[in-house]
Structure formats: structure tokens, C-alpha cells
Backbone atoms as SQL, in Angstrom:
CREATE TABLE atoms (id INTEGER PRIMARY KEY, chain TEXT, resi INTEGER, resn TEXT, atom TEXT, x REAL, y REAL, z REAL);
INSERT INTO atoms VALUES
  (1, 'A', 1, 'MET', 'N', 16.269, -44.602, 11.781),
  (2, 'A', 1, 'MET', 'CA', 17.060, -44.173, 10.619),
  (3, 'A', 1, 'MET', 'C', 16.387, -43.032, 9.934),
  (4, 'A', 2, 'ARG', 'N', 15.056, -43.045, 9.799),
  (5, 'A', 2, 'ARG', 'CA', 14.299, -41.988, 9.230),
  (6, 'A', 2, 'ARG', 'C', 14.457, -40.701, 10.006),
  (7, 'A', 3, 'LYS', 'N', 14.368, -40.800, 11.351),
  (8, 'A', 3, 'LYS', 'CA', 14.547, -39.575, 12.192),
  (9, 'A', 3, 'LYS', 'C', 15.827, -38.976, 12.032),
  (10, 'A', 4, 'ILE', 'N', 16.944, -39.807, 12.003),
  (11, 'A', 4, 'ILE', 'CA', 18.342, -39.190, 11.856),
  (12, 'A', 4, 'ILE', 'C', 18.393, -38.513, 10.491),
  (13, 'A', 5, 'PHE', 'N', 17.915, -39.051, 9.474),
  (14, 'A', 5, 'PHE', 'CA', 17.910, -38.423, 8.189),
  (15, 'A', 5, 'PHE', 'C', 17.150, -37.030, 8.206),
  (16, 'A', 6, 'LEU', 'N', 15.972, -37.031, 8.852),
  (17, 'A', 6, 'LEU', 'CA', 15.203, -35.845, 8.940),
  (18, 'A', 6, 'LEU', 'C', 15.935, -34.716, 9.731),
  (19, 'A', 7, 'MET', 'N', 16.557, -35.179, 10.778),
  (20, 'A', 7, 'MET', 'CA', 17.334, -34.238, 11.644),
  (21, 'A', 7, 'MET', 'C', 18.513, -33.716, 10.838),
  (22, 'A', 8, 'PHE', 'N', 19.183, -34.512, 10.033),
  (23, 'A', 8, 'PHE', 'CA', 20.268, -34.060, 9.214),
  (24, 'A', 8, 'PHE', 'C', 19.870, -32.982, 8.183),
  (25, 'A', 9, 'ILE', 'N', 18.602, -33.191, 7.556),
  (26, 'A', 9, 'ILE', 'CA', 18.073, -32.288, 6.556),
  (27, 'A', 9, 'ILE', 'C', 17.778, -30.942, 7.292),
  (28, 'A', 10, 'LEU', 'N', 17.128, -30.998, 8.446),
  (29, 'A', 10, 'LEU', 'CA', 16.807, -29.798, 9.193),
  (30, 'A', 10, 'LEU', 'C', 18.069, -29.054, 9.586),
  (31, 'A', 11, 'LEU', 'N', 19.110, -29.730, 10.089),
  (32, 'A', 11, 'LEU', 'CA', 20.344, -29.105, 10.435),
  (33, 'A', 11, 'LEU', 'C', 20.932, -28.428, 9.245),
  (34, 'A', 12, 'ALA', 'N', 20.960, -29.049, 8.088),
  (35, 'A', 12, 'ALA', 'CA', 21.550, -28.455, 6.928),
  (36, 'A', 12, 'ALA', 'C', 20.841, -27.204, 6.444),
  (37, 'A', 13, 'LEU', 'N', 19.475, -27.271, 6.611),
  (38, 'A', 13, 'LEU', 'CA', 18.681, -26.047, 6.266),
  (39, 'A', 13, 'LEU', 'C', 18.958, -24.908, 7.249),
  (40, 'A', 14, 'ALA', 'N', 19.078, -25.226, 8.521),
  (41, 'A', 14, 'ALA', 'CA', 19.417, -24.230, 9.527),
  (42, 'A', 14, 'ALA', 'C', 20.726, -23.502, 9.191),
  (43, 'A', 15, 'CYS', 'N', 21.767, -24.385, 8.849),
  (44, 'A', 15, 'CYS', 'CA', 23.062, -23.826, 8.555),
  (45, 'A', 15, 'CYS', 'C', 23.011, -22.917, 7.355),
  (46, 'A', 16, 'THR', 'N', 22.211, -23.313, 6.353),
  (47, 'A', 16, 'THR', 'CA', 22.162, -22.583, 5.087),
  (48, 'A', 16, 'THR', 'C', 21.491, -21.231, 5.425),
  (49, 'A', 17, 'LEU', 'N', 20.452, -21.154, 6.215),
  (50, 'A', 17, 'LEU', 'CA', 19.742, -19.943, 6.574),
  (51, 'A', 17, 'LEU', 'C', 20.645, -18.953, 7.375),
  (52, 'A', 18, 'THR', 'N', 21.413, -19.562, 8.271),
  (53, 'A', 18, 'THR', 'CA', 22.194, -18.650, 9.084),
  (54, 'A', 18, 'THR', 'C', 23.435, -18.067, 8.371),
  (55, 'A', 19, 'ASN', 'N', 23.873, -18.696, 7.241),
  (56, 'A', 19, 'ASN', 'CA', 24.959, -18.206, 6.456),
  (57, 'A', 19, 'ASN', 'C', 24.606, -17.395, 5.276),
  (58, 'A', 20, 'ALA', 'N', 23.332, -17.122, 5.181),
  (59, 'A', 20, 'ALA', 'CA', 22.882, -16.324, 4.058),
  (60, 'A', 20, 'ALA', 'C', 23.405, -14.882, 4.106),
  (61, 'A', 21, 'PRO', 'N', 23.844, -14.299, 3.046),
  (62, 'A', 21, 'PRO', 'CA', 24.423, -12.904, 3.122),
  (63, 'A', 21, 'PRO', 'C', 23.288, -11.896, 3.353),
  (64, 'A', 22, 'ALA', 'N', 23.527, -10.868, 4.126),
  (65, 'A', 22, 'ALA', 'CA', 22.631, -9.882, 4.501),
  (66, 'A', 22, 'ALA', 'C', 22.491, -8.912, 3.396),
  (67, 'A', 23, 'ALA', 'N', 21.251, -8.540, 3.045),
  (68, 'A', 23, 'ALA', 'CA', 21.036, -7.630, 1.882),
  (69, 'A', 23, 'ALA', 'C', 20.409, -6.308, 2.427),
  (70, 'A', 24, 'ILE', 'N', 20.722, -5.881, 3.612),
  (71, 'A', 24, 'ILE', 'CA', 20.044, -4.788, 4.277),
  (72, 'A', 24, 'ILE', 'C', 20.657, -3.457, 3.585),
  (73, 'A', 25, 'ASN', 'N', 21.825, -3.363, 3.330),
  (74, 'A', 25, 'ASN', 'CA', 22.449, -2.104, 2.736),
  (75, 'A', 25, 'ASN', 'C', 22.428, -2.004, 1.269),
  (76, 'A', 26, 'THR', 'N', 21.712, -2.810, 0.649),
  (77, 'A', 26, 'THR', 'CA', 21.733, -2.701, -0.888),
  (78, 'A', 26, 'THR', 'C', 20.951, -1.474, -1.300),
  (79, 'A', 27, 'PRO', 'N', 21.285, -0.835, -2.438),
  (80, 'A', 27, 'PRO', 'CA', 20.567, 0.328, -2.857),
  (81, 'A', 27, 'PRO', 'C', 19.064, 0.137, -2.996),
  (82, 'A', 28, 'THR', 'N', 18.687, -1.072, -3.470),
  (83, 'A', 28, 'THR', 'CA', 17.273, -1.377, -3.531),
  (84, 'A', 28, 'THR', 'C', 16.574, -1.349, -2.261),
  (85, 'A', 29, 'ALA', 'N', 17.165, -1.921, -1.208),
  (86, 'A', 29, 'ALA', 'CA', 16.543, -1.893, 0.138),
  (87, 'A', 29, 'ALA', 'C', 16.422, -0.487, 0.639),
  (88, 'A', 30, 'GLN', 'N', 17.472, 0.362, 0.429),
  (89, 'A', 30, 'GLN', 'CA', 17.448, 1.657, 0.878),
  (90, 'A', 30, 'GLN', 'C', 16.293, 2.486, 0.186),
  (91, 'A', 31, 'ALA', 'N', 16.169, 2.210, -1.172),
  (92, 'A', 31, 'ALA', 'CA', 15.142, 2.908, -1.938),
  (93, 'A', 31, 'ALA', 'C', 13.768, 2.580, -1.425),
  (94, 'A', 32, 'VAL', 'N', 13.544, 1.373, -1.040),
  (95, 'A', 32, 'VAL', 'CA', 12.208, 0.922, -0.547),
  (96, 'A', 32, 'VAL', 'C', 11.929, 1.691, 0.798),
  (97, 'A', 33, 'LYS', 'N', 12.962, 1.810, 1.697),
  (98, 'A', 33, 'LYS', 'CA', 12.800, 2.406, 2.970),
  (99, 'A', 33, 'LYS', 'C', 12.444, 3.928, 2.828),
  (100, 'A', 34, 'SER', 'N', 12.924, 4.577, 1.776),
  (101, 'A', 34, 'SER', 'CA', 12.696, 6.035, 1.630),
  (102, 'A', 34, 'SER', 'C', 11.401, 6.439, 0.892),
  (103, 'A', 35, 'ARG', 'N', 10.641, 5.398, 0.552),
  (104, 'A', 35, 'ARG', 'CA', 9.401, 5.747, -0.243),
  (105, 'A', 35, 'ARG', 'C', 8.397, 6.525, 0.679),
  (106, 'A', 36, 'PRO', 'N', 7.691, 7.443, 0.146),
  (107, 'A', 36, 'PRO', 'CA', 6.695, 8.187, 0.949),
  (108, 'A', 36, 'PRO', 'C', 5.459, 7.240, 1.273),
  (109, 'A', 37, 'ILE', 'N', 4.818, 7.475, 2.352),
  (110, 'A', 37, 'ILE', 'CA', 3.681, 6.680, 2.705),
  (111, 'A', 37, 'ILE', 'C', 2.519, 7.224, 1.873),
  (112, 'A', 38, 'PHE', 'N', 1.694, 6.306, 1.349),
  (113, 'A', 38, 'PHE', 'CA', 0.533, 6.650, 0.553),
  (114, 'A', 38, 'PHE', 'C', -0.577, 7.255, 1.408),
  (115, 'A', 39, 'SER', 'N', -1.128, 8.303, 0.971),
  (116, 'A', 39, 'SER', 'CA', -2.205, 9.005, 1.641),
  (117, 'A', 39, 'SER', 'C', -3.396, 8.950, 0.788),
  (118, 'A', 40, 'PRO', 'N', -4.522, 8.212, 1.161),
  (119, 'A', 40, 'PRO', 'CA', -5.731, 8.023, 0.345),
  (120, 'A', 40, 'PRO', 'C', -6.529, 9.338, 0.106),
  (121, 'A', 41, 'SER', 'N', -6.435, 10.267, 0.931),
  (122, 'A', 41, 'SER', 'CA', -7.217, 11.435, 0.711),
  (123, 'A', 41, 'SER', 'C', -6.283, 12.706, 0.893),
  (124, 'A', 42, 'PRO', 'N', -6.620, 13.770, 0.178),
  (125, 'A', 42, 'PRO', 'CA', -5.814, 14.977, 0.271),
  (126, 'A', 42, 'PRO', 'C', -5.759, 15.434, 1.682),
  (127, 'A', 43, 'PRO', 'N', -4.616, 16.045, 2.097),
  (128, 'A', 43, 'PRO', 'CA', -4.542, 16.517, 3.489),
  (129, 'A', 43, 'PRO', 'C', -5.555, 17.719, 3.743),
  (130, 'A', 44, 'ALA', 'N', -6.019, 17.805, 4.943),
  (131, 'A', 44, 'ALA', 'CA', -6.922, 18.847, 5.311),
  (132, 'A', 44, 'ALA', 'C', -6.203, 20.171, 5.285),
  (133, 'A', 45, 'THR', 'N', -6.855, 21.262, 4.874),
  (134, 'A', 45, 'THR', 'CA', -6.285, 22.542, 4.850),
  (135, 'A', 45, 'THR', 'C', -7.033, 23.444, 5.889),
  (136, 'A', 46, 'GLN', 'N', -6.226, 24.036, 6.737),
  (137, 'A', 46, 'GLN', 'CA', -6.752, 25.014, 7.696),
  (138, 'A', 46, 'GLN', 'C', -7.130, 26.304, 6.998),
  (139, 'A', 47, 'LEU', 'N', -8.327, 26.813, 7.348),
  (140, 'A', 47, 'LEU', 'CA', -8.798, 28.054, 6.713),
  (141, 'A', 47, 'LEU', 'C', -9.029, 29.009, 7.828),
  (142, 'A', 48, 'THR', 'N', -8.962, 30.278, 7.450),
  (143, 'A', 48, 'THR', 'CA', -9.529, 31.330, 8.352),
  (144, 'A', 48, 'THR', 'C', -11.033, 31.163, 8.251),
  (145, 'A', 49, 'ALA', 'N', -11.744, 31.444, 9.267),
  (146, 'A', 49, 'ALA', 'CA', -13.191, 31.164, 9.373),
  (147, 'A', 49, 'ALA', 'C', -13.871, 31.812, 8.161),
  (148, 'A', 50, 'THR', 'N', -14.546, 30.941, 7.407),
  (149, 'A', 50, 'THR', 'CA', -15.329, 31.400, 6.217),
  (150, 'A', 50, 'THR', 'C', -16.708, 30.807, 6.392),
  (151, 'A', 51, 'ALA', 'N', -17.731, 31.625, 5.985),
  (152, 'A', 51, 'ALA', 'CA', -19.161, 31.080, 6.089),
  (153, 'A', 51, 'ALA', 'C', -19.609, 30.596, 4.802),
  (154, 'A', 52, 'CYS', 'N', -20.590, 29.701, 4.813),
  (155, 'A', 52, 'CYS', 'CA', -21.307, 29.206, 3.640),
  (156, 'A', 52, 'CYS', 'C', -22.726, 28.922, 3.986),
  (157, 'A', 53, 'THR', 'N', -23.604, 28.968, 2.939),
  (158, 'A', 53, 'THR', 'CA', -24.951, 28.835, 3.061),
  (159, 'A', 53, 'THR', 'C', -25.355, 27.447, 2.472),
  (160, 'A', 54, 'ILE', 'N', -26.092, 26.577, 3.160),
  (161, 'A', 54, 'ILE', 'CA', -26.542, 25.329, 2.771),
  (162, 'A', 54, 'ILE', 'C', -27.490, 25.442, 1.601),
  (163, 'A', 55, 'THR', 'N', -27.274, 24.787, 0.457),
  (164, 'A', 55, 'THR', 'CA', -28.151, 24.825, -0.757),
  (165, 'A', 55, 'THR', 'C', -29.024, 23.639, -0.819),
  (166, 'A', 56, 'ALA', 'N', -28.736, 22.537, -0.183),
  (167, 'A', 56, 'ALA', 'CA', -29.553, 21.344, -0.301),
  (168, 'A', 56, 'ALA', 'C', -30.701, 21.402, 0.673),
  (169, 'A', 57, 'GLU', 'N', -31.824, 20.745, 0.383),
  (170, 'A', 57, 'GLU', 'CA', -33.007, 20.749, 1.174),
  (171, 'A', 57, 'GLU', 'C', -32.596, 20.138, 2.641),
  (172, 'A', 58, 'SER', 'N', -31.810, 19.084, 2.641),
  (173, 'A', 58, 'SER', 'CA', -31.355, 18.479, 3.914),
  (174, 'A', 58, 'SER', 'C', -30.004, 17.920, 3.575),
  (175, 'A', 59, 'LEU', 'N', -28.985, 18.171, 4.525),
  (176, 'A', 59, 'LEU', 'CA', -27.613, 17.684, 4.239),
  (177, 'A', 59, 'LEU', 'C', -27.031, 16.934, 5.426),
  (178, 'A', 60, 'ASN', 'N', -26.392, 15.806, 5.202),
  (179, 'A', 60, 'ASN', 'CA', -25.796, 15.031, 6.336),
  (180, 'A', 60, 'ASN', 'C', -24.565, 15.713, 6.826),
  (181, 'A', 61, 'VAL', 'N', -24.306, 15.863, 8.112),
  (182, 'A', 61, 'VAL', 'CA', -23.120, 16.224, 8.736),
  (183, 'A', 61, 'VAL', 'C', -22.493, 14.901, 9.213),
  (184, 'A', 62, 'ARG', 'N', -21.230, 14.643, 8.698),
  (185, 'A', 62, 'ARG', 'CA', -20.621, 13.359, 8.907),
  (186, 'A', 62, 'ARG', 'C', -19.408, 13.482, 9.836),
  (187, 'A', 63, 'SER', 'N', -19.021, 12.254, 10.419),
  (188, 'A', 63, 'SER', 'CA', -17.849, 12.300, 11.357),
  (189, 'A', 63, 'SER', 'C', -16.523, 12.464, 10.660),
  (190, 'A', 64, 'SER', 'N', -16.428, 12.158, 9.384),
  (191, 'A', 64, 'SER', 'CA', -15.143, 12.312, 8.613),
  (192, 'A', 64, 'SER', 'C', -15.502, 12.441, 7.186),
  (193, 'A', 65, 'PRO', 'N', -14.641, 12.877, 6.302),
  (194, 'A', 65, 'PRO', 'CA', -14.877, 13.025, 4.895),
  (195, 'A', 65, 'PRO', 'C', -15.338, 11.649, 4.294),
  (196, 'A', 66, 'GLY', 'N', -16.330, 11.637, 3.418),
  (197, 'A', 66, 'GLY', 'CA', -16.740, 10.392, 2.861),
  (198, 'A', 66, 'GLY', 'C', -18.116, 9.956, 3.333),
  (199, 'A', 67, 'THR', 'N', -18.474, 8.743, 3.072),
  (200, 'A', 67, 'THR', 'CA', -19.784, 8.265, 3.479),
  (201, 'A', 67, 'THR', 'C', -19.772, 7.521, 4.798),
  (202, 'A', 68, 'THR', 'N', -19.119, 8.209, 5.791),
  (203, 'A', 68, 'THR', 'CA', -19.138, 7.668, 7.124),
  (204, 'A', 68, 'THR', 'C', -20.418, 7.958, 7.930),
  (205, 'A', 69, 'SER', 'N', -20.397, 7.700, 9.178),
  (206, 'A', 69, 'SER', 'CA', -21.626, 7.845, 10.035),
  (207, 'A', 69, 'SER', 'C', -22.096, 9.256, 9.971),
  (208, 'A', 70, 'VAL', 'N', -23.430, 9.458, 10.166),
  (209, 'A', 70, 'VAL', 'CA', -24.086, 10.745, 10.108),
  (210, 'A', 70, 'VAL', 'C', -24.237, 11.193, 11.561),
  (211, 'A', 71, 'LEU', 'N', -23.785, 12.385, 11.777),
  (212, 'A', 71, 'LEU', 'CA', -23.851, 12.920, 13.169),
  (213, 'A', 71, 'LEU', 'C', -25.089, 13.807, 13.335),
  (214, 'A', 72, 'ALA', 'N', -25.505, 14.498, 12.311),
  (215, 'A', 72, 'ALA', 'CA', -26.667, 15.396, 12.351),
  (216, 'A', 72, 'ALA', 'C', -27.084, 15.759, 10.913),
  (217, 'A', 73, 'TRP', 'N', -28.116, 16.547, 10.791),
  (218, 'A', 73, 'TRP', 'CA', -28.602, 17.021, 9.534),
  (219, 'A', 73, 'TRP', 'C', -28.656, 18.562, 9.641),
  (220, 'A', 74, 'ILE', 'N', -28.370, 19.298, 8.590),
  (221, 'A', 74, 'ILE', 'CA', -28.531, 20.675, 8.427),
  (222, 'A', 74, 'ILE', 'C', -29.429, 20.953, 7.267),
  (223, 'A', 75, 'TYR', 'N', -30.117, 22.092, 7.201),
  (224, 'A', 75, 'TYR', 'CA', -31.141, 22.287, 6.228),
  (225, 'A', 75, 'TYR', 'C', -30.879, 23.557, 5.379),
  (226, 'A', 76, 'LYS', 'N', -31.535, 23.628, 4.252),
  (227, 'A', 76, 'LYS', 'CA', -31.378, 24.686, 3.293),
  (228, 'A', 76, 'LYS', 'C', -31.518, 26.076, 3.914),
  (229, 'A', 77, 'GLY', 'N', -30.568, 26.932, 3.606),
  (230, 'A', 77, 'GLY', 'CA', -30.532, 28.339, 4.101),
  (231, 'A', 77, 'GLY', 'C', -29.822, 28.528, 5.378),
  (232, 'A', 78, 'GLU', 'N', -29.395, 27.393, 6.100),
  (233, 'A', 78, 'GLU', 'CA', -28.629, 27.583, 7.220),
  (234, 'A', 78, 'GLU', 'C', -27.215, 28.083, 6.937),
  (235, 'A', 79, 'ILE', 'N', -26.627, 28.890, 7.706),
  (236, 'A', 79, 'ILE', 'CA', -25.273, 29.444, 7.483),
  (237, 'A', 79, 'ILE', 'C', -24.348, 28.716, 8.502),
  (238, 'A', 80, 'VAL', 'N', -23.244, 28.108, 7.972),
  (239, 'A', 80, 'VAL', 'CA', -22.359, 27.443, 8.800),
  (240, 'A', 80, 'VAL', 'C', -20.956, 28.045, 8.607),
  (241, 'A', 81, 'THR', 'N', -20.068, 27.730, 9.543),
  (242, 'A', 81, 'THR', 'CA', -18.660, 28.215, 9.495),
  (243, 'A', 81, 'THR', 'C', -17.783, 27.062, 9.011),
  (244, 'A', 82, 'ILE', 'N', -16.969, 27.323, 7.950),
  (245, 'A', 82, 'ILE', 'CA', -15.985, 26.386, 7.400),
  (246, 'A', 82, 'ILE', 'C', -14.744, 26.478, 8.217),
  (247, 'A', 83, 'LEU', 'N', -14.336, 25.316, 8.791),
  (248, 'A', 83, 'LEU', 'CA', -13.059, 25.394, 9.589),
  (249, 'A', 83, 'LEU', 'C', -11.903, 24.794, 8.823),
  (250, 'A', 84, 'GLU', 'N', -12.173, 23.797, 8.082),
  (251, 'A', 84, 'GLU', 'CA', -11.135, 23.129, 7.194),
  (252, 'A', 84, 'GLU', 'C', -11.756, 22.625, 5.945),
  (253, 'A', 85, 'THR', 'N', -10.870, 22.309, 4.957),
  (254, 'A', 85, 'THR', 'CA', -11.286, 21.635, 3.784),
  (255, 'A', 85, 'THR', 'C', -10.366, 20.491, 3.443),
  (256, 'A', 86, 'SER', 'N', -10.947, 19.456, 2.828),
  (257, 'A', 86, 'SER', 'CA', -10.198, 18.270, 2.358),
  (258, 'A', 86, 'SER', 'C', -10.838, 17.713, 1.088),
  (259, 'A', 87, 'GLY', 'N', -10.231, 17.981, 0.046),
  (260, 'A', 87, 'GLY', 'CA', -10.816, 17.526, -1.252),
  (261, 'A', 87, 'GLY', 'C', -12.249, 18.185, -1.515),
  (262, 'A', 88, 'GLU', 'N', -13.288, 17.287, -1.614),
  (263, 'A', 88, 'GLU', 'CA', -14.626, 17.707, -1.834),
  (264, 'A', 88, 'GLU', 'C', -15.397, 17.996, -0.573),
  (265, 'A', 89, 'TRP', 'N', -14.734, 18.076, 0.537),
  (266, 'A', 89, 'TRP', 'CA', -15.427, 18.116, 1.819),
  (267, 'A', 89, 'TRP', 'C', -14.963, 19.360, 2.646),
  (268, 'A', 90, 'PHE', 'N', -15.944, 19.901, 3.360),
  (269, 'A', 90, 'PHE', 'CA', -15.737, 21.015, 4.302),
  (270, 'A', 90, 'PHE', 'C', -15.917, 20.487, 5.754),
  (271, 'A', 91, 'TYR', 'N', -15.082, 20.837, 6.631),
  (272, 'A', 91, 'TYR', 'CA', -15.294, 20.652, 8.056),
  (273, 'A', 91, 'TYR', 'C', -15.922, 21.868, 8.649),
  (274, 'A', 92, 'ILE', 'N', -17.109, 21.718, 9.118),
  (275, 'A', 92, 'ILE', 'CA', -17.935, 22.908, 9.458),
  (276, 'A', 92, 'ILE', 'C', -18.318, 22.918, 10.996),
  (277, 'A', 93, 'GLN', 'N', -18.723, 24.084, 11.420),
  (278, 'A', 93, 'GLN', 'CA', -19.335, 24.264, 12.784),
  (279, 'A', 93, 'GLN', 'C', -20.739, 24.839, 12.437),
  (280, 'A', 94, 'ALA', 'N', -21.737, 24.213, 12.908),
  (281, 'A', 94, 'ALA', 'CA', -23.200, 24.704, 12.756),
  (282, 'A', 94, 'ALA', 'C', -23.784, 24.614, 14.099),
  (283, 'A', 95, 'GLU', 'N', -23.889, 25.756, 14.762),
  (284, 'A', 95, 'GLU', 'CA', -24.419, 25.867, 16.126),
  (285, 'A', 95, 'GLU', 'C', -23.587, 24.933, 17.004),
  (286, 'A', 96, 'ASN', 'N', -24.231, 23.840, 17.552),
  (287, 'A', 96, 'ASN', 'CA', -23.500, 22.949, 18.511),
  (288, 'A', 96, 'ASN', 'C', -22.968, 21.720, 17.785),
  (289, 'A', 97, 'VAL', 'N', -22.887, 21.624, 16.489),
  (290, 'A', 97, 'VAL', 'CA', -22.367, 20.438, 15.821),
  (291, 'A', 97, 'VAL', 'C', -21.188, 20.808, 14.969),
  (292, 'A', 98, 'THR', 'N', -20.164, 19.975, 15.005),
  (293, 'A', 98, 'THR', 'CA', -19.009, 20.119, 14.074),
  (294, 'A', 98, 'THR', 'C', -18.955, 18.802, 13.332),
  (295, 'A', 99, 'GLY', 'N', -18.625, 18.841, 12.044),
  (296, 'A', 99, 'GLY', 'CA', -18.564, 17.628, 11.216),
  (297, 'A', 99, 'GLY', 'C', -18.259, 17.999, 9.764),
  (298, 'A', 100, 'TRP', 'N', -18.309, 17.012, 8.898),
  (299, 'A', 100, 'TRP', 'CA', -17.899, 17.138, 7.440),
  (300, 'A', 100, 'TRP', 'C', -19.128, 17.199, 6.638),
  (301, 'A', 101, 'ILE', 'N', -19.147, 18.018, 5.605),
  (302, 'A', 101, 'ILE', 'CA', -20.228, 18.050, 4.627),
  (303, 'A', 101, 'ILE', 'C', -19.628, 18.128, 3.235),
  (304, 'A', 102, 'ASN', 'N', -20.323, 17.692, 2.229),
  (305, 'A', 102, 'ASN', 'CA', -19.903, 17.764, 0.850),
  (306, 'A', 102, 'ASN', 'C', -19.971, 19.169, 0.434),
  (307, 'A', 103, 'LYS', 'N', -18.874, 19.782, -0.186),
  (308, 'A', 103, 'LYS', 'CA', -18.866, 21.196, -0.450),
  (309, 'A', 103, 'LYS', 'C', -19.730, 21.552, -1.643),
  (310, 'A', 104, 'ASN', 'N', -20.241, 20.609, -2.429),
  (311, 'A', 104, 'ASN', 'CA', -21.071, 20.844, -3.534),
  (312, 'A', 104, 'ASN', 'C', -22.478, 21.347, -3.152),
  (313, 'A', 105, 'TYR', 'N', -22.843, 21.229, -1.839),
  (314, 'A', 105, 'TYR', 'CA', -24.102, 21.614, -1.282),
  (315, 'A', 105, 'TYR', 'C', -23.961, 22.810, -0.392),
  (316, 'A', 106, 'CYS', 'N', -22.973, 23.632, -0.572),
  (317, 'A', 106, 'CYS', 'CA', -22.689, 24.690, 0.318),
  (318, 'A', 106, 'CYS', 'C', -22.166, 25.882, -0.520),
  (319, 'A', 107, 'GLU', 'N', -22.863, 26.956, -0.559),
  (320, 'A', 107, 'GLU', 'CA', -22.382, 28.143, -1.323),
  (321, 'A', 107, 'GLU', 'C', -21.621, 29.035, -0.458),
  (322, 'A', 108, 'VAL', 'N', -20.355, 29.193, -0.751),
  (323, 'A', 108, 'VAL', 'CA', -19.432, 30.074, 0.069),
  (324, 'A', 108, 'VAL', 'C', -19.775, 31.485, -0.004),
  (325, 'A', 109, 'ASN', 'N', -20.011, 32.068, 1.186),
  (326, 'A', 109, 'ASN', 'CA', -20.391, 33.509, 1.215),
  (327, 'A', 109, 'ASN', 'C', -19.142, 34.444, 1.022),
  (328, 'A', 110, 'GLN', 'N', -19.381, 35.455, 0.232),
  (329, 'A', 110, 'GLN', 'CA', -18.225, 36.335, -0.006),
  (330, 'A', 110, 'GLN', 'C', -18.131, 37.469, 0.994);
């Protein structure tokens, strides 16, 4: 008896779910679909090659903007080529290394 009652409840729930009206084309659903995707950091900007001189005693060259892994170090007085910029970061070429440095430690050459 208990099994029959349980099956009846499950069957009633299944019928209720299959007869639910579709809300796919409502204005609210369309507005949600058209929202732009959030970007946590500003997009990188391509530059014509510009040079800058390192002002810090030692500076980390990183794999991406932020406090990610360190690829190499560059030192005060070295001149590097800026390839891109993203917020507070420069994507640079320094001899055989390319990576990201914080632009606060690099004086752009005029």
C-alpha cells in the first residue's frame, strides 16, 4: 500500500513538471542572455614598440599580470621593450625573456 501511494505521488510530480509553462522567451530571460561577460582585468593594449628603463634594484618578470609565477628577474638600469599594457602592467621583452612587470618600476623612455 505504501509503495502504491509513493508511486502515485511521484507520478503526480512528474506530470506537474512536464506541464509547466516554458519561460524561455520572457523579456527577463532575454535580458539575462544579453548581459556582457565580466572581465576581471582591463584588456591588454597593443603598443608600438616603446622602451623603458628599470628603476627598481631588482624586478620580477611574471607569467601574467598580477602576483603570478616569476619567470626571471631584471635589474636597475636595464632597458626593456614594452610590447603591451594592461592596467598597471607592461608586457615586456628583455633580451631572451618576455613577461609582465609592474609599470611603477619602469620609466618610459621618450
